[in-house]
C-alpha positions in Angstrom: -0.1 0.4 -0.2 1.3 3.2 -0.8 1.4 5.8 2.2 1.3 8.8 0.1 -2.0 8.2 -1.2 -3.4 7.9 1.9 -2.1 10.0 3.8 -4.2 13.1 2.5 -7.1 10.6 2.6 -7.0 10.3 6.5 -5.7 13.9 7.2 -9.1 14.9 4.9 -10.9 12.5 7.7 -9.4 13.1 10.8 -11.8 15.1 13.0 -8.5 16.4 14.4 -8.0 18.2 11.0 -11.2 20.0 11.0 -11.2 21.1 14.1 -7.8 22.8 14.2 -9.0 24.6 10.4 -12.6 25.2 11.3 -10.6 27.4 14.5 -8.2 28.9 12.6 -10.8 30.2 10.0 -13.4 31.5 12.6 -10.2 33.4 14.8 -9.5 35.0 11.1 -12.7 35.8 11.1 -12.9 37.4 14.6 -9.8 39.3 13.7 -10.8 40.9 10.4 -13.8 41.8 11.6 -14.0 45.3 12.8 -17.2 44.9 15.2 -15.4 42.0 16.9 -12.1 43.6 17.2 -13.1 45.2 20.5 -14.1 41.3 21.8 -10.7 39.7 20.4 -9.3 39.7 23.9 -11.8 37.4 25.0 -12.7 35.6 21.4 -9.6 34.3 20.8 -8.4 32.7 24.0 -11.9 31.2 24.1 -11.5 29.5 20.6 -7.9 28.6 21.1 -9.7 26.4 24.6 -12.2 25.2 22.8 -9.8 23.9 19.9 -7.6 22.4 22.1 -10.6 20.8 24.0 -11.6 19.2 21.5 -8.5 18.3 19.9 -7.5 16.8 23.3 -10.6 14.9 23.5 -10.2 12.9 20.2 -6.6 12.1 21.1 -7.8 10.3 24.4 -10.6 8.5 22.5 -8.4 7.6 19.6 -6.0 5.9 22.3 -8.6 4.1 24.0 -10.2 2.5 21.1 -6.8 1.5 19.9 -6.6 -0.4 23.4 -9.4 -1.7 23.7 -8.8 -2.6 19.8 -5.3 -4.3 20.9 -7.3 -5.8 23.8 -9.5 -7.7 21.5 -7.0 -8.6 19.0 -4.8 -10.1 22.1 -8.2 -12.0 23.6 -8.4 -13.3 19.6 -5.1 -14.4 19.4 -5.1 -16.2 23.3 -8.2 -18.2 22.2 -6.9 -19.1 18.6 -3.4 -20.4 20.9 -5.2 -22.0 23.3 -7.7 -24.5 20.8 
């Protein structure tokens, strides 16, 4: 399997990637709107905190899913060895 073809596909399917992109776009929009300029000192940290929290949650979720999938794979291999 060619990893150069699957890497962009995996990136575009990543929730972490899209959360980051949407956060950056939101920050750029907030920074360029004159009516939001006075609130930017509150908006920027809030948007960043939401993004970091989402990405961190996705990382923890992915790690737990990988851990449970690994345990299921180990159990299956033990059963096949025992038989």
